KENU-635597 format. One record per residue: x, y, z of N, C-alpha, C, O in turn; residue number from 1. Coordinates in Angstrom, 1 decimal. Example, Ala and Ser with C-alpha at 12.3 -4.5 7.8 and 13.67 -1.06 7.14 Angstrom:
BEGIN
<n_east=13.2 | n_north=-5.7 | n_up=7.8 | ca_east=12.3 | ca_north=-4.5 | ca_up=7.8 | c_east=13.2 | c_north=-3.3 | c_up=7.8 | o_east=14.2 | o_north=-3.3 | o_up=8.5 | nr=1>
<n_east=12.8 | n_north=-2.2 | n_up=7.1 | ca_east=13.7 | ca_north=-1.1 | ca_up=7.1 | c_east=12.9 | c_north=0.0 | c_up=7.9 | o_east=13.4 | o_north=1.1 | o_up=8.0 | nr=2>
! end
This chain:
BEGIN
<n_east=5.1 | n_north=1.3 | n_up=-73.0 | ca_east=5.0 | ca_north=2.0 | ca_up=-71.8 | c_east=4.4 | c_north=1.1 | c_up=-70.7 | o_east=4.9 | o_north=1.0 | o_up=-69.6 | nr=1>
<n_east=3.2 | n_north=0.4 | n_up=-71.1 | ca_east=2.5 | ca_north=-0.6 | ca_up=-70.2 | c_east=3.4 | c_north=-1.8 | c_up=-69.9 | o_east=3.2 | o_north=-2.4 | o_up=-68.9 | nr=2>
<n_east=4.4 | n_north=-2.1 | n_up=-70.7 | ca_east=5.2 | ca_north=-3.2 | ca_up=-70.3 | c_east=6.2 | c_north=-2.6 | c_up=-69.2 | o_east=6.4 | o_north=-3.3 | o_up=-68.3 | nr=3>
<n_east=6.7 | n_north=-1.4 | n_up=-69.2 | ca_east=7.4 | ca_north=-0.9 | ca_up=-68.0 | c_east=6.6 | c_north=-0.8 | c_up=-66.8 | o_east=7.1 | o_north=-1.1 | o_up=-65.7 | nr=4>
<n_east=5.4 | n_north=-0.5 | n_up=-66.9 | ca_east=4.5 | ca_north=-0.4 | ca_up=-65.8 | c_east=4.2 | c_north=-1.8 | c_up=-65.1 | o_east=4.1 | o_north=-2.0 | o_up=-63.9 | nr=5>
<n_east=4.0 | n_north=-2.7 | n_up=-66.0 | ca_east=4.1 | ca_north=-4.4 | ca_up=-65.4 | c_east=5.2 | c_north=-4.7 | c_up=-64.9 | o_east=5.2 | o_north=-5.3 | o_up=-63.8 | nr=6>
<n_east=6.4 | n_north=-4.4 | n_up=-65.5 | ca_east=7.7 | ca_north=-4.8 | ca_up=-64.8 | c_east=7.9 | c_north=-4.2 | c_up=-63.4 | o_east=8.2 | o_north=-4.9 | o_up=-62.4 | nr=7>
<n_east=7.7 | n_north=-2.9 | n_up=-63.2 | ca_east=7.6 | ca_north=-2.1 | ca_up=-62.0 | c_east=6.9 | c_north=-2.8 | c_up=-61.0 | o_east=7.3 | o_north=-3.0 | o_up=-59.9 | nr=8>
<n_east=5.6 | n_north=-3.1 | n_up=-61.4 | ca_east=4.7 | ca_north=-3.5 | ca_up=-60.4 | c_east=5.0 | c_north=-5.1 | c_up=-60.1 | o_east=4.9 | o_north=-5.6 | o_up=-58.9 | nr=9>
<n_east=5.4 | n_north=-5.8 | n_up=-61.1 | ca_east=6.0 | ca_north=-7.1 | ca_up=-60.6 | c_east=7.0 | c_north=-7.2 | c_up=-59.5 | o_east=6.9 | o_north=-7.9 | o_up=-58.5 | nr=10>
<n_east=8.1 | n_north=-6.4 | n_up=-60.0 | ca_east=9.2 | ca_north=-6.1 | ca_up=-59.2 | c_east=8.9 | c_north=-5.7 | c_up=-57.9 | o_east=9.5 | o_north=-6.3 | o_up=-56.9 | nr=11>
<n_east=7.9 | n_north=-4.7 | n_up=-57.6 | ca_east=7.4 | ca_north=-4.1 | ca_up=-56.2 | c_east=6.8 | c_north=-5.5 | c_up=-55.4 | o_east=7.2 | o_north=-5.7 | o_up=-54.3 | nr=12>
<n_east=5.9 | n_north=-6.3 | n_up=-56.0 | ca_east=5.4 | ca_north=-7.4 | ca_up=-55.6 | c_east=6.2 | c_north=-8.4 | c_up=-55.1 | o_east=6.0 | o_north=-9.0 | o_up=-54.0 | nr=13>
<n_east=7.2 | n_north=-8.6 | n_up=-55.9 | ca_east=8.3 | ca_north=-9.6 | ca_up=-55.4 | c_east=9.1 | c_north=-8.8 | c_up=-54.2 | o_east=9.3 | o_north=-9.6 | o_up=-53.3 | nr=14>
<n_east=9.6 | n_north=-7.8 | n_up=-54.2 | ca_east=10.4 | ca_north=-7.1 | ca_up=-53.2 | c_east=9.4 | c_north=-7.1 | c_up=-52.0 | o_east=9.9 | o_north=-7.4 | o_up=-50.9 | nr=15>
<n_east=8.3 | n_north=-6.9 | n_up=-52.0 | ca_east=7.5 | ca_north=-6.9 | ca_up=-50.9 | c_east=7.4 | c_north=-8.4 | c_up=-50.5 | o_east=7.5 | o_north=-8.5 | o_up=-49.2 | nr=16>
<n_east=7.2 | n_north=-9.3 | n_up=-51.0 | ca_east=7.1 | ca_north=-10.9 | ca_up=-50.7 | c_east=8.4 | c_north=-11.1 | c_up=-50.1 | o_east=8.4 | o_north=-12.0 | o_up=-49.2 | nr=17>
<n_east=9.5 | n_north=-10.7 | n_up=-50.3 | ca_east=10.8 | ca_north=-11.0 | ca_up=-50.0 | c_east=11.3 | c_north=-10.2 | c_up=-49.0 | o_east=12.5 | o_north=-10.5 | o_up=-48.8 | nr=18>
<n_east=10.8 | n_north=-9.3 | n_up=-48.4 | ca_east=11.2 | ca_north=-8.0 | ca_up=-47.5 | c_east=11.3 | c_north=-8.7 | c_up=-46.1 | o_east=12.2 | o_north=-8.5 | o_up=-45.4 | nr=19>
<n_east=10.4 | n_north=-9.6 | n_up=-45.7 | ca_east=10.9 | ca_north=-10.3 | ca_up=-44.2 | c_east=12.1 | c_north=-11.0 | c_up=-44.3 | o_east=12.9 | o_north=-10.9 | o_up=-43.4 | nr=20>
<n_east=12.2 | n_north=-11.8 | n_up=-45.5 | ca_east=13.5 | ca_north=-12.7 | ca_up=-45.6 | c_east=14.6 | c_north=-11.7 | c_up=-45.8 | o_east=15.6 | o_north=-12.0 | o_up=-45.1 | nr=21>
<n_east=14.6 | n_north=-10.6 | n_up=-46.5 | ca_east=15.6 | ca_north=-9.7 | ca_up=-46.7 | c_east=15.9 | c_north=-8.9 | c_up=-45.3 | o_east=17.1 | o_north=-8.6 | o_up=-45.1 | nr=22>
<n_east=15.0 | n_north=-8.7 | n_up=-44.3 | ca_east=15.0 | ca_north=-7.9 | ca_up=-43.1 | c_east=16.2 | c_north=-8.9 | c_up=-42.2 | o_east=17.2 | o_north=-8.4 | o_up=-41.6 | nr=23>
<n_east=15.8 | n_north=-10.1 | n_up=-42.2 | ca_east=16.6 | ca_north=-11.1 | ca_up=-41.5 | c_east=18.0 | c_north=-11.1 | c_up=-41.9 | o_east=18.9 | o_north=-11.3 | o_up=-41.1 | nr=24>
<n_east=18.3 | n_north=-10.8 | n_up=-43.1 | ca_east=19.6 | ca_north=-10.9 | ca_up=-43.4 | c_east=20.4 | c_north=-9.6 | c_up=-43.5 | o_east=21.5 | o_north=-9.5 | o_up=-44.0 | nr=25>
<n_east=19.7 | n_north=-8.6 | n_up=-42.9 | ca_east=20.0 | ca_north=-7.3 | ca_up=-42.4 | c_east=20.0 | c_north=-6.0 | c_up=-43.4 | o_east=20.4 | o_north=-4.9 | o_up=-43.1 | nr=26>
<n_east=19.4 | n_north=-6.5 | n_up=-44.7 | ca_east=18.9 | ca_north=-5.5 | ca_up=-45.7 | c_east=17.8 | c_north=-4.6 | c_up=-45.1 | o_east=16.9 | o_north=-5.1 | o_up=-44.5 | nr=27>
<n_east=17.9 | n_north=-3.2 | n_up=-45.2 | ca_east=17.1 | ca_north=-2.3 | ca_up=-44.5 | c_east=17.5 | c_north=-1.7 | c_up=-43.1 | o_east=17.0 | o_north=-0.8 | o_up=-42.5 | nr=28>
<n_east=18.8 | n_north=-2.5 | n_up=-42.7 | ca_east=19.1 | ca_north=-2.0 | ca_up=-41.4 | c_east=20.7 | c_north=-1.6 | c_up=-41.5 | o_east=21.5 | o_north=-1.8 | o_up=-40.5 | nr=29>
<n_east=21.1 | n_north=-1.1 | n_up=-42.5 | ca_east=22.4 | ca_north=-0.7 | ca_up=-42.7 | c_east=22.5 | c_north=0.8 | c_up=-42.5 | o_east=21.6 | o_north=1.4 | o_up=-43.0 | nr=30>
<n_east=23.6 | n_north=1.5 | n_up=-41.8 | ca_east=23.8 | ca_north=2.6 | ca_up=-41.9 | c_east=23.4 | c_north=3.4 | c_up=-43.3 | o_east=23.9 | o_north=3.0 | o_up=-44.4 | nr=31>
<n_east=22.6 | n_north=4.4 | n_up=-43.1 | ca_east=22.1 | ca_north=5.1 | ca_up=-44.4 | c_east=20.8 | c_north=4.9 | c_up=-44.7 | o_east=20.1 | o_north=5.8 | o_up=-45.2 | nr=32>
<n_east=20.3 | n_north=3.7 | n_up=-44.3 | ca_east=18.8 | ca_north=3.3 | ca_up=-44.4 | c_east=18.0 | c_north=4.1 | c_up=-43.2 | o_east=18.2 | o_north=3.9 | o_up=-42.0 | nr=33>
<n_east=17.1 | n_north=4.8 | n_up=-43.7 | ca_east=16.1 | ca_north=5.7 | ca_up=-42.9 | c_east=15.0 | c_north=5.0 | c_up=-42.4 | o_east=14.4 | o_north=4.3 | o_up=-43.2 | nr=34>
<n_east=14.6 | n_north=5.0 | n_up=-41.2 | ca_east=13.2 | ca_north=4.6 | ca_up=-40.8 | c_east=12.7 | c_north=5.7 | c_up=-40.0 | o_east=13.5 | o_north=6.4 | o_up=-39.3 | nr=35>
<n_east=11.4 | n_north=5.9 | n_up=-40.1 | ca_east=10.7 | ca_north=6.8 | ca_up=-39.3 | c_east=9.2 | c_north=6.6 | c_up=-39.4 | o_east=8.6 | o_north=6.0 | o_up=-40.3 | nr=36>
<n_east=8.6 | n_north=7.2 | n_up=-38.4 | ca_east=7.1 | ca_north=7.1 | ca_up=-38.3 | c_east=6.4 | c_north=8.5 | c_up=-38.6 | o_east=6.7 | o_north=9.6 | o_up=-38.2 | nr=37>
<n_east=5.4 | n_north=8.2 | n_up=-39.5 | ca_east=4.8 | ca_north=9.4 | ca_up=-40.0 | c_east=3.2 | c_north=9.2 | c_up=-40.0 | o_east=2.8 | o_north=8.1 | o_up=-40.6 | nr=38>
<n_east=2.2 | n_north=9.9 | n_up=-39.6 | ca_east=0.9 | ca_north=9.5 | ca_up=-39.5 | c_east=0.5 | c_north=8.3 | c_up=-38.9 | o_east=-0.5 | o_north=7.8 | o_up=-39.4 | nr=39>
<n_east=1.2 | n_north=7.8 | n_up=-37.9 | ca_east=0.9 | ca_north=6.5 | ca_up=-37.4 | c_east=1.4 | c_north=5.3 | c_up=-38.2 | o_east=1.1 | o_north=4.2 | o_up=-37.8 | nr=40>
<n_east=2.1 | n_north=5.3 | n_up=-39.2 | ca_east=2.8 | ca_north=4.4 | ca_up=-39.9 | c_east=4.2 | c_north=4.5 | c_up=-40.1 | o_east=4.9 | o_north=5.5 | o_up=-40.0 | nr=41>
<n_east=4.8 | n_north=3.2 | n_up=-40.3 | ca_east=6.2 | ca_north=3.3 | ca_up=-40.3 | c_east=6.6 | c_north=3.4 | c_up=-41.7 | o_east=6.0 | o_north=2.8 | o_up=-42.7 | nr=42>
<n_east=7.6 | n_north=4.2 | n_up=-41.8 | ca_east=8.1 | ca_north=4.5 | ca_up=-43.3 | c_east=9.6 | c_north=3.9 | c_up=-43.3 | o_east=10.4 | o_north=4.1 | o_up=-42.3 | nr=43>
<n_east=9.9 | n_north=3.3 | n_up=-44.4 | ca_east=11.4 | ca_north=3.0 | ca_up=-44.4 | c_east=12.0 | c_north=3.5 | c_up=-45.9 | o_east=11.4 | o_north=3.3 | o_up=-47.0 | nr=44>
<n_east=13.1 | n_north=3.9 | n_up=-45.7 | ca_east=13.9 | ca_north=4.4 | ca_up=-47.1 | c_east=15.2 | c_north=3.7 | c_up=-47.0 | o_east=16.2 | o_north=4.2 | o_up=-46.4 | nr=45>
<n_east=15.2 | n_north=2.6 | n_up=-47.7 | ca_east=16.5 | ca_north=1.8 | ca_up=-47.6 | c_east=17.5 | c_north=2.3 | c_up=-48.7 | o_east=17.8 | o_north=1.6 | o_up=-49.7 | nr=46>
<n_east=18.2 | n_north=3.5 | n_up=-48.2 | ca_east=19.0 | ca_north=4.1 | ca_up=-49.3 | c_east=20.3 | c_north=3.2 | c_up=-49.6 | o_east=20.5 | o_north=2.8 | o_up=-50.7 | nr=47>
<n_east=21.0 | n_north=2.9 | n_up=-48.5 | ca_east=22.3 | ca_north=2.1 | ca_up=-48.6 | c_east=21.9 | c_north=0.8 | c_up=-49.0 | o_east=22.6 | o_north=0.3 | o_up=-49.9 | nr=48>
<n_east=21.1 | n_north=0.1 | n_up=-48.6 | ca_east=20.6 | ca_north=-1.3 | ca_up=-49.0 | c_east=20.4 | c_north=-1.3 | c_up=-50.6 | o_east=20.9 | o_north=-2.2 | o_up=-51.3 | nr=49>
<n_east=19.7 | n_north=-0.4 | n_up=-51.0 | ca_east=19.2 | ca_north=-0.4 | ca_up=-52.4 | c_east=20.7 | c_north=-0.2 | c_up=-53.4 | o_east=21.0 | o_north=-0.8 | o_up=-54.5 | nr=50>
<n_east=21.6 | n_north=0.8 | n_up=-52.9 | ca_east=22.7 | ca_north=0.8 | ca_up=-53.5 | c_east=23.6 | c_north=-0.6 | c_up=-53.7 | o_east=24.2 | o_north=-0.9 | o_up=-54.7 | nr=51>
<n_east=23.5 | n_north=-1.3 | n_up=-52.6 | ca_east=24.1 | ca_north=-2.5 | ca_up=-52.6 | c_east=23.6 | c_north=-3.4 | c_up=-53.4 | o_east=24.2 | o_north=-4.1 | o_up=-54.3 | nr=52>
<n_east=22.4 | n_north=-3.5 | n_up=-53.2 | ca_east=21.5 | ca_north=-4.7 | ca_up=-54.2 | c_east=21.6 | c_north=-4.2 | c_up=-55.5 | o_east=21.5 | o_north=-5.1 | o_up=-56.4 | nr=53>
<n_east=21.7 | n_north=-3.0 | n_up=-55.9 | ca_east=21.9 | ca_north=-2.7 | ca_up=-57.3 | c_east=23.3 | c_north=-2.9 | c_up=-57.9 | o_east=23.4 | o_north=-3.0 | o_up=-59.1 | nr=54>
<n_east=24.3 | n_north=-3.0 | n_up=-57.1 | ca_east=25.5 | ca_north=-3.3 | ca_up=-57.4 | c_east=25.8 | c_north=-4.8 | c_up=-57.7 | o_east=26.5 | o_north=-5.3 | o_up=-58.6 | nr=55>
<n_east=25.1 | n_north=-5.3 | n_up=-56.8 | ca_east=25.1 | ca_north=-6.9 | ca_up=-56.7 | c_east=24.4 | c_north=-7.3 | c_up=-58.1 | o_east=24.9 | o_north=-8.2 | o_up=-58.8 | nr=56>
<n_east=23.2 | n_north=-6.7 | n_up=-58.4 | ca_east=22.5 | ca_north=-7.1 | ca_up=-59.6 | c_east=23.4 | c_north=-6.7 | c_up=-60.9 | o_east=23.4 | o_north=-7.5 | o_up=-61.8 | nr=57>
<n_east=24.1 | n_north=-5.6 | n_up=-60.9 | ca_east=24.7 | ca_north=-5.1 | ca_up=-62.0 | c_east=26.0 | c_north=-6.0 | c_up=-62.3 | o_east=26.5 | o_north=-6.2 | o_up=-63.5 | nr=58>
<n_east=26.6 | n_north=-6.7 | n_up=-61.1 | ca_east=27.6 | ca_north=-7.6 | ca_up=-61.3 | c_east=27.3 | c_north=-8.8 | c_up=-61.9 | o_east=28.0 | o_north=-9.4 | o_up=-62.7 | nr=59>
<n_east=26.0 | n_north=-9.4 | n_up=-61.4 | ca_east=25.3 | ca_north=-10.5 | ca_up=-61.9 | c_east=25.0 | c_north=-10.5 | c_up=-63.3 | o_east=25.2 | o_north=-11.4 | o_up=-64.0 | nr=60>
<n_east=24.4 | n_north=-9.3 | n_up=-63.6 | ca_east=24.1 | ca_north=-9.2 | ca_up=-65.1 | c_east=25.3 | c_north=-9.1 | c_up=-66.1 | o_east=25.2 | o_north=-9.3 | o_up=-67.3 | nr=61>
<n_east=26.5 | n_north=-8.7 | n_up=-65.3 | ca_east=27.6 | ca_north=-8.2 | ca_up=-66.3 | c_east=28.4 | c_north=-9.7 | c_up=-66.4 | o_east=29.2 | o_north=-9.8 | o_up=-67.4 | nr=62>
<n_east=28.2 | n_north=-10.6 | n_up=-65.6 | ca_east=28.9 | ca_north=-11.8 | ca_up=-65.7 | c_east=28.1 | c_north=-12.9 | c_up=-66.4 | o_east=28.6 | o_north=-13.9 | o_up=-66.7 | nr=63>
<n_east=26.8 | n_north=-12.7 | n_up=-66.6 | ca_east=25.8 | ca_north=-13.6 | ca_up=-67.2 | c_east=25.8 | c_north=-13.3 | c_up=-68.7 | o_east=25.1 | o_north=-13.9 | o_up=-69.4 | nr=64>
! end
């Protein structure tokens, strides 16, 4: 259980560090990605981008 928590934590840190670079590539700005402001903070829900990145990761994992 602790191993999964560490993996998720490391993945979130990695994604947070790569988010400016990914935004320049258009990830997070696709149709289906939601962005709204709530309580003075901007919130993003990149639904379409998540599906596309998951598909790419699955293809890479399948061929390796």
